[in-house]
N, C-alpha and C positions, 0 to 999 in steps of 0.2 A: 452555419453558425455565424451570427453577426459579431462584430468586434466587441460590443457591449456584453455579450454572453461569455466571453472568454474568462474574465475574472470570476464570474458567477459559477462557472463550471470547473475552475481551477482548484485542485486540492490544496495546493500551496497557498493560494490567496485566501482560502476558507479554512485554513488549519485551525484557527482559534475557535471556529464554530464546531469543530469536530473533536475537541479534546475529551469529551465525555462519552464518545461513541466507542463501541467495540470495533476495532479496526484490524484487518489483516492485510499487510502489504507484502507482496511476494515479488522477488526479483530472481534472475537466473544468470549464472556466470556465462552461459553460452547463448544468451538471447541476443541475436544480431539486430532485431527490430527495435528493441527498447534497452539499450545498454545501461548497465547499472549506474555509472556516473552521471548520465544525462537524465535519467527518469527516476529510478529507485532512490538513490542517495538524496537528491533534493527534497523529495516528498517525505522521506523518513526524517530528515533533518528539520524540515518545517514543522512537522507534527510534534516531534520531540521538543523543539524549541518553544512551541506553543503550550507545552505541558500535557500532551496526550497521556491519559491515565490508563487506557486499556489498549495500547498499541502493541501488536505482535508483528515484528518484521522478520522475514525469513529470506535468505538467499539460498537457492537451490543450485547444486553443482551439476547443472544440466541446462537444457533449453526450456525447462520447466513443464513441458507437456505431460510427460509420464508421471511425475511425482505430484503435480499440481492437484489433481482430483483427490488423491489420498490426503494431502496436506489440508486442503479446504474442508473436506469431510471431517477430519479429526478436529480441526479448529472449531468448526461449527458445533460439533458435539460438546466440546469442552467449554466454549465461551458463550455461544448463542443459546444453546439449549439449557444451560445452567441457570 
């Protein structure tokens, strides 16, 4: 990825362009690769501050592997298929 691509790929930088999209942002309390304060919280804050109208944010009390598939399937059935 080139330096110029970083803002284009950044959810935070593009938050205003995503406000009308159906979004599911998932974090996990035991995720050691993407800690909540460094990854999840800034993204959810940026989207909320931009006025996201269809944002679902969920924090799983796990490393999110086991519950993630069930969560995403249920969310897609409720939000995307509707």
